[in-house]
DSSP file (Angstrom, degrees, kcal/mol; ACC not computed):
  #  RESIDUE AA STRUCTURE BP1 BP2  ACC     N-H-->O    O-->H-N    N-H-->O    O-->H-N    TCO  KAPPA ALPHA  PHI   PSI    X-CA   Y-CA   Z-CA
    1    1 A M              0   0    0      0, 0.0     2,-0.2     0, 0.0     0, 0.0   0.000 360.0 360.0 360.0 133.7   69.8  -14.6 -118.0
    2    2 A A        -     0   0    0      1,-0.2    34,-0.1     2,-0.1    33,-0.0  -0.435 360.0-161.2 -73.1 134.4   68.3  -11.4 -119.2
    3    3 A K  S    S+     0   0    0     -2,-0.2     2,-0.4    32,-0.2    -1,-0.2   0.918  77.9  68.7 -76.6 -42.9   64.7  -11.4 -120.4
    4    4 A N  S    S-     0   0    0     31,-0.3     2,-0.5    30,-0.0    35,-0.1  -0.637  72.0-159.2 -80.8 123.7   65.0   -8.1 -122.3
    5    5 A V        -     0   0    0     -2,-0.4     2,-0.5    29,-0.0    27,-0.1  -0.920   3.4-152.6-108.4 121.4   67.3   -8.4 -125.4
    6    6 A I        -     0   0    0     -2,-0.5     2,-0.1    25,-0.1    29,-0.1  -0.825  17.8-135.9 -98.5 135.1   68.8   -5.2 -126.8
    7    7 A S     >  -     0   0    0     -2,-0.5     4,-1.9     1,-0.1     5,-0.1  -0.427  18.1-114.2 -79.4 159.5   69.6   -5.2 -130.4
    8    8 A D  H  > S+     0   0    0      1,-0.2     4,-2.4     2,-0.2     5,-0.2   0.942 118.5  54.1 -51.2 -48.9   72.6   -4.0 -132.2
    9    9 A E  H  > S+     0   0    0      1,-0.2     4,-2.5     2,-0.2    -1,-0.2   0.879 105.2  53.0 -52.8 -41.9   70.5   -1.4 -133.9
   10   10 A T  H  > S+     0   0    0      2,-0.2     4,-2.4     1,-0.2    -1,-0.2   0.889 109.9  48.9 -62.7 -41.5   69.2   -0.2 -130.6
   11   11 A I  H  X S+     0   0    0     -4,-1.9     4,-2.1     1,-0.2    -2,-0.2   0.893 111.1  49.7 -67.3 -38.0   72.8    0.3 -129.4
   12   12 A E  H  X S+     0   0    0     -4,-2.4     4,-2.1     2,-0.2    -2,-0.2   0.901 110.1  50.0 -55.7 -48.9   73.8    2.1 -132.4
   13   13 A Y  H  X S+     0   0    0     -4,-2.5     4,-2.4     2,-0.2    -2,-0.2   0.902 111.9  46.7 -57.9 -47.9   70.9    4.4 -132.2
   14   14 A V  H  X S+     0   0    0     -4,-2.4     4,-2.4     1,-0.2    -1,-0.2   0.875 109.6  56.8 -60.9 -40.9   71.5    5.2 -128.6
   15   15 A G  H  <>S+     0   0    0     -4,-2.1     5,-3.4     2,-0.2    -2,-0.2   0.854 108.9  45.8 -50.2 -46.3   75.2    5.7 -129.5
   16   16 A I  H ><5S+     0   0    0     -4,-2.1     3,-1.0     3,-0.2    -2,-0.2   0.929 112.1  50.3 -69.9 -46.1   74.2    8.3 -132.1
   17   17 A L  H 3<5S+     0   0    0     -4,-2.4    -2,-0.2     1,-0.3    -1,-0.2   0.865 116.6  40.8 -61.6 -34.9   71.8   10.1 -129.7
   18   18 A A  T 3<5S-     0   0    0     -4,-2.4    -1,-0.3    -5,-0.2    -2,-0.2   0.368 109.8-124.9 -92.9   5.1   74.5   10.2 -127.0
   19   19 A K  T < 5 +     0   0    0     -3,-1.0     2,-0.4     1,-0.2    -3,-0.2   0.941  59.3 151.3  45.4  55.5   77.1   11.1 -129.7
   20   20 A L      < -     0   0    0     -5,-3.4     2,-0.7    -6,-0.1    -1,-0.2  -0.929  43.8-151.8-110.6 141.5   79.3    8.1 -128.5
   21   21 A E        -     0   0    0     -2,-0.4     2,-0.5    -3,-0.1    -5,-0.0  -0.928  25.1-171.8-106.4 113.7   81.7    6.1 -130.4
   22   22 A L        -     0   0    0     -2,-0.7     2,-0.1   -10,-0.1    -7,-0.0  -0.856  17.7-133.3-108.1 141.6   81.6    2.7 -128.8
   23   23 A S     >  -     0   0    0     -2,-0.5     4,-2.4     1,-0.1     5,-0.2  -0.310  37.5 -98.2 -75.5 166.8   84.1   -0.2 -129.6
   24   24 A G  H  > S+     0   0    0      1,-0.2     4,-2.5     2,-0.2     5,-0.2   0.916 126.2  49.0 -55.3 -46.8   82.6   -3.7 -130.1
   25   25 A E  H  > S+     0   0    0      1,-0.2     4,-1.9     2,-0.2    -1,-0.2   0.925 111.4  49.1 -63.2 -43.5   83.4   -4.7 -126.6
   26   26 A E  H  > S+     0   0    0      2,-0.2     4,-2.3     1,-0.2    -1,-0.2   0.818 109.2  53.8 -60.5 -35.4   81.9   -1.5 -125.2
   27   27 A K  H  X S+     0   0    0     -4,-2.4     4,-3.6     2,-0.2     5,-0.2   0.949 109.9  47.8 -62.0 -52.1   78.6   -2.1 -127.3
   28   28 A E  H  X S+     0   0    0     -4,-2.5     4,-1.9    -5,-0.2    -2,-0.2   0.898 113.0  45.7 -60.7 -37.0   78.3   -5.5 -125.9
   29   29 A R  H  X S+     0   0    0     -4,-1.9     4,-2.9     2,-0.2    -1,-0.2   0.909 113.0  52.2 -71.5 -42.3   78.8   -4.4 -122.3
   30   30 A A  H  X S+     0   0    0     -4,-2.3     4,-3.0     1,-0.2     5,-0.3   0.926 109.1  51.2 -64.0 -45.6   76.3   -1.5 -123.0
   31   31 A K  H  X S+     0   0    0     -4,-3.6     4,-2.1     1,-0.2    -1,-0.2   0.934 112.0  45.2 -55.4 -48.6   73.8   -4.1 -124.3
   32   32 A A  H  X S+     0   0    0     -4,-1.9     4,-2.6    -5,-0.2    -2,-0.2   0.955 111.7  52.3 -65.6 -48.2   74.1   -6.2 -121.2
   33   33 A D  H  X S+     0   0    0     -4,-2.9     4,-2.6     1,-0.2    -2,-0.2   0.915 112.6  45.3 -48.9 -49.2   73.8   -3.1 -119.0
   34   34 A M  H  X S+     0   0    0     -4,-3.0     4,-2.1     1,-0.2    -1,-0.2   0.837 111.5  51.5 -68.2 -33.4   70.6   -1.9 -120.7
   35   35 A A  H  X S+     0   0    0     -4,-2.1     4,-2.6    -5,-0.3   -31,-0.3   0.913 109.7  50.5 -66.8 -42.3   69.1   -5.3 -120.7
   36   36 A G  H  X S+     0   0    0     -4,-2.6     4,-2.2     2,-0.2    -2,-0.2   0.934 110.3  50.2 -63.8 -47.0   69.8   -5.6 -116.9
   37   37 A M  H  X S+     0   0    0     -4,-2.6     4,-2.1     1,-0.2    -1,-0.2   0.951 112.3  46.7 -52.0 -54.5   68.2   -2.1 -116.3
   38   38 A L  H  X S+     0   0    0     -4,-2.1     4,-2.3     1,-0.2    -1,-0.2   0.886 110.6  51.9 -62.4 -38.7   65.0   -3.2 -118.2
   39   39 A D  H  X S+     0   0    0     -4,-2.6     4,-2.8     1,-0.2    -1,-0.2   0.936 108.4  51.8 -63.5 -42.0   64.9   -6.5 -116.4
   40   40 A Y  H  X S+     0   0    0     -4,-2.2     4,-2.0     1,-0.2    -1,-0.2   0.871 109.9  51.0 -61.8 -38.1   65.1   -4.5 -113.0
   41   41 A I  H  X S+     0   0    0     -4,-2.1     4,-1.9     2,-0.2    -1,-0.2   0.904 107.1  52.0 -70.2 -38.1   62.2   -2.4 -114.2
   42   42 A D  H  X S+     0   0    0     -4,-2.3     4,-0.6     2,-0.2     3,-0.3   0.946 107.9  51.7 -56.0 -47.8   60.2   -5.4 -115.1
   43   43 A R  H >< S+     0   0    0     -4,-2.8     3,-1.2     1,-0.3     4,-0.3   0.891 109.2  51.2 -57.9 -39.2   60.8   -6.7 -111.5
   44   44 A L  H >< S+     0   0    0     -4,-2.0     3,-1.2     1,-0.2    -1,-0.3   0.826 102.2  59.7 -64.1 -31.9   59.6   -3.3 -110.1
   45   45 A N  H 3< S+     0   0    0     -4,-1.9    -1,-0.2    -3,-0.3    -2,-0.2   0.663  96.6  63.6 -71.4 -10.2   56.4   -3.6 -112.3
   46   46 A E  T << S+     0   0    0     -3,-1.2    -1,-0.2    -4,-0.6    -2,-0.2   0.606  80.0 106.7 -83.8 -12.0   55.6   -6.9 -110.4
   47   47 A L  S <  S-     0   0    0     -3,-1.2     2,-0.7    -4,-0.3    -3,-0.0  -0.373  79.3-116.9 -74.9 150.3   55.3   -5.2 -107.1
   48   48 A D        +     0   0    0      1,-0.1    -1,-0.1    -2,-0.1    -2,-0.1  -0.761  37.3 171.7 -81.6 114.2   51.8   -4.7 -105.6
   49   49 A T    >   +     0   0    0     -2,-0.7     3,-2.1    -4,-0.1     2,-0.1   0.143  21.3 146.0-111.9  14.5   51.3   -0.9 -105.5
   50   50 A T  T 3  S+     0   0    0      1,-0.3     3,-0.1     3,-0.0    -2,-0.1  -0.314  74.3   8.6 -54.6 120.3   47.7   -1.0 -104.6
   51   51 A G  T 3  S+     0   0    0      1,-0.2     2,-0.8    -2,-0.1    -1,-0.3   0.492  95.2 127.7  86.4  -0.9   46.9    1.9 -102.3
   52   52 A V    <   -     0   0    0     -3,-2.1    -1,-0.2     3,-0.0     3,-0.1  -0.807  55.6-133.0 -95.8 114.8   50.2    3.6 -102.7
   53   53 A E        -     0   0    0     -2,-0.8    -3,-0.0    -3,-0.1    -1,-0.0  -0.415  22.7-109.9 -69.5 132.0   50.0    7.3 -103.7
   54   54 A P        -     0   0    0      0, 0.0     2,-0.3     0, 0.0    -1,-0.1  -0.288  44.2-176.8 -54.9 147.0   52.1    8.6 -106.5
   55   55 A M        -     0   0    0      1,-0.1     3,-0.1    -3,-0.1    -3,-0.0  -0.979  35.9-156.3-151.3 152.4   54.8   10.8 -105.3
   56   56 A S  S    S+     0   0    0     -2,-0.3     2,-0.3     1,-0.1     3,-0.1   0.487  86.8  33.5-105.2 -15.1   57.6   13.0 -106.7
   57   57 A H  S    S-     0   0    0      1,-0.1    -1,-0.1     4,-0.1     4,-0.1  -0.974  71.3-130.3-139.9 154.6   59.6   12.9 -103.5
   58   58 A V  S    S+     0   0    0     -2,-0.3    -1,-0.1    -3,-0.1    -2,-0.0   0.924  99.0  47.6 -69.5 -38.1   60.3   10.5 -100.7
   59   59 A F  S    S-     0   0    0     -3,-0.1     2,-0.4     1,-0.0    -3,-0.1  -0.756 104.7 -93.6-100.5 146.9   59.5   13.1  -98.1
   60   60 A P        -     0   0    0      0, 0.0     2,-0.5     0, 0.0    -2,-0.1  -0.451  44.9-167.9 -65.0 123.2   56.5   15.3  -98.1
   61   61 A V        -     0   0    0     -2,-0.4     2,-0.2    -4,-0.1    -5,-0.1  -0.934   5.0-174.3-107.2 125.4   57.5   18.5  -99.8
   62   62 A H        -     0   0    0     -2,-0.5     2,-0.2     1,-0.1     0, 0.0  -0.630  48.1 -58.9-116.4 176.7   55.3   21.5  -99.6
   63   63 A N        -     0   0    0     -2,-0.2    -1,-0.1     1,-0.2     0, 0.0  -0.377  50.5-175.3 -56.0 116.0   55.5   24.9 -101.3
   64   64 A V        +     0   0    0     -2,-0.2     2,-0.3     2,-0.1    -1,-0.2   0.102  39.2 122.2-104.1  18.1   58.9   26.2 -100.1
   65   65 A F        -     0   0    0      3,-0.0     2,-0.3     1,-0.0     3,-0.0  -0.567  45.1-157.7 -80.7 149.2   58.6   29.6 -101.6
   66   66 A R        -     0   0    0     -2,-0.3     2,-0.1     1,-0.0    -2,-0.1  -0.813  31.8 -84.0-119.1 159.8   58.8   32.7  -99.5
   67   67 A E        -     0   0    0     -2,-0.3     2,-1.8     1,-0.1    -1,-0.0  -0.446  43.9-118.6 -65.7 135.0   57.6   36.2 -100.0
   68   68 A D        +     0   0    0     -2,-0.1     2,-0.5     2,-0.0    -1,-0.1  -0.513  49.8 162.9 -79.6  83.6   60.0   38.3 -102.0
   69   69 A V        -     0   0    0     -2,-1.8     2,-0.3     2,-0.0    -3,-0.0  -0.870  40.0-123.1-108.5 131.1   60.9   41.0  -99.5
   70   70 A V        +     0   0    0     -2,-0.5    -2,-0.0     1,-0.1    -1,-0.0  -0.543  34.5 169.1 -63.8 122.4   63.8   43.3  -99.7
   71   71 A E        +     0   0    0     -2,-0.3    -1,-0.1     2,-0.1    -2,-0.0   0.617  69.0  43.2-117.0 -13.9   65.7   42.9  -96.7
   72   72 A N  S    S-     0   0    0      1,-0.1    -2,-0.1     0, 0.0    -1,-0.0   0.590  85.7-167.8-104.6  -8.7   69.0   44.8  -97.2
   73   73 A G        -     0   0    0      1,-0.1     2,-1.2     2,-0.1    -1,-0.1  -0.108  51.7 -21.6  63.9-156.5   67.6   47.9  -98.9
   74   74 A D  S    S+     0   0    0      1,-0.1     3,-0.2     2,-0.0    -1,-0.1  -0.786  70.2 156.2 -90.1  94.9   69.7   50.5 -100.7
   75   75 A D    >>  +     0   0    0     -2,-1.2     4,-2.2     1,-0.2     3,-0.5  -0.321   7.4 150.2-116.3  47.8   73.0   49.9  -99.1
   76   76 A R  H 3>  +     0   0    0      1,-0.2     4,-2.4     2,-0.2     5,-0.2   0.850  66.3  59.4 -47.1 -48.5   75.2   51.3 -101.9
   77   77 A E  H 3> S+     0   0    0      1,-0.2     4,-0.6     2,-0.2    -1,-0.2   0.913 111.3  39.2 -46.3 -56.9   78.0   52.5  -99.7
   78   78 A N  H <> S+     0   0    0     -3,-0.5     4,-0.6     1,-0.2     3,-0.5   0.860 113.3  55.7 -68.3 -38.4   78.6   49.0  -98.4
   79   79 A M  H  < S+     0   0    0     -4,-2.2     3,-0.3     1,-0.2    -1,-0.2   0.903 114.9  40.4 -59.8 -39.7   78.1   47.3 -101.9
   80   80 A L  H >< S+     0   0    0     -4,-2.4     3,-2.4    -5,-0.2    -1,-0.2   0.595  87.7  97.5 -88.4 -10.3   80.7   49.5 -103.4
   81   81 A A  H 3< S+     0   0    0     -4,-0.6    -1,-0.2    -3,-0.5    -2,-0.1   0.879  92.7  34.2 -52.1 -46.0   83.2   49.4 -100.6
   82   82 A N  T 3< S+     0   0    0     -4,-0.6    -1,-0.3    -3,-0.3    -2,-0.1   0.064  86.0 128.3-101.8  29.3   85.4   46.7 -102.1
   83   83 A A    <   -     0   0    0     -3,-2.4     3,-0.1     1,-0.2    -3,-0.0  -0.694  58.4-138.2 -77.9 126.2   85.0   47.7 -105.7
   84   84 A P  S    S+     0   0    0      0, 0.0     2,-0.3     0, 0.0    -1,-0.2   0.920  87.8   1.9 -48.8 -47.8   88.3   48.1 -107.6
   85   85 A E        -     0   0    0      7,-0.4     7,-2.2    -3,-0.1     2,-0.3  -0.976  70.0-174.8-138.4 153.5   87.0   51.2 -109.2
   86   86 A Q  E     -A   91   0A   0     -2,-0.3     2,-0.3     5,-0.2     5,-0.2  -0.981   4.7-169.8-140.9 157.4   83.8   53.1 -109.1
   87   87 A K  E >  S-A   90   0A   0      3,-2.4     3,-1.3    -2,-0.3    -2,-0.0  -0.948  73.6 -10.3-152.0 131.9   82.3   56.1 -110.9
   88   88 A D  T 3  S-     0   0    0     -2,-0.3     3,-0.1     1,-0.3    -1,-0.0   0.852 128.1 -52.8  41.9  49.3   79.1   58.0 -110.0
   89   89 A G  T 3  S+     0   0    0      1,-0.2     2,-0.3    -9,-0.0    -1,-0.3   0.660 119.6 101.0  77.9  14.0   78.1   55.4 -107.4
   90   90 A C  E <  S-A   87   0A   0     -3,-1.3    -3,-2.4   -10,-0.0    -1,-0.2  -0.879  82.1 -91.5-128.6 160.0   78.3   52.5 -109.8
   91   91 A Y  E     -A   86   0A   0     -2,-0.3     2,-0.6    -5,-0.2    -5,-0.2  -0.465  37.0-143.9 -64.6 135.8   81.0   49.7 -110.5
   92   92 A R        +     0   0    0     -7,-2.2    -7,-0.4    -2,-0.2    -1,-0.0  -0.923  25.9 174.7-109.7 125.1   83.4   50.8 -113.1
   93   93 A V        -     0   0    0     -2,-0.6     2,-0.1    -9,-0.1     3,-0.1  -0.824  37.5 -83.9-122.3 160.3   84.5   47.9 -115.3
   94   94 A P        -     0   0    0      0, 0.0     2,-0.1     0, 0.0    -1,-0.0  -0.408  51.5 -99.7 -61.2 139.0   86.8   47.7 -118.5
   95   95 A K        +     0   0    0      1,-0.1     3,-0.1    -2,-0.1     0, 0.0  -0.377  43.1 175.3 -57.8 124.7   85.2   48.5 -121.8
   96   96 A T        +     0   0    0      1,-0.2     2,-0.4    -2,-0.1    -1,-0.1   0.518  60.1  57.2-122.0  -1.0   84.4   45.1 -123.6
   97   97 A V              0   0    0      1,-0.1    -1,-0.2     0, 0.0    -2,-0.0  -0.998 360.0 360.0-129.3 135.2   82.5   46.3 -126.7
   98   98 A E              0   0    0     -2,-0.4    -1,-0.1    -3,-0.1    -3,-0.0   0.446 360.0 360.0 -88.7 360.0   83.9   48.6 -129.2
């Protein structure tokens, strides 16, 4: 049996926030699901986490940024090689704004 009881008002409010229209049966199922999730969170809160460092990832993640270095340079010829149309060394596209 669920310790956490979700009220009809809470389900209505969540439905409004999520822009969902739930039938009566769907509301009852959602209430049971939400109560189950809260019960599971309560179970997690019972764990002894003494000495466990807070983390954002399971694996150690370090700064993965690299230097922003241009590697291909100015290779306009190759970049325009497959362009359907070009004009003055640029891509030519249909006019979209009057």
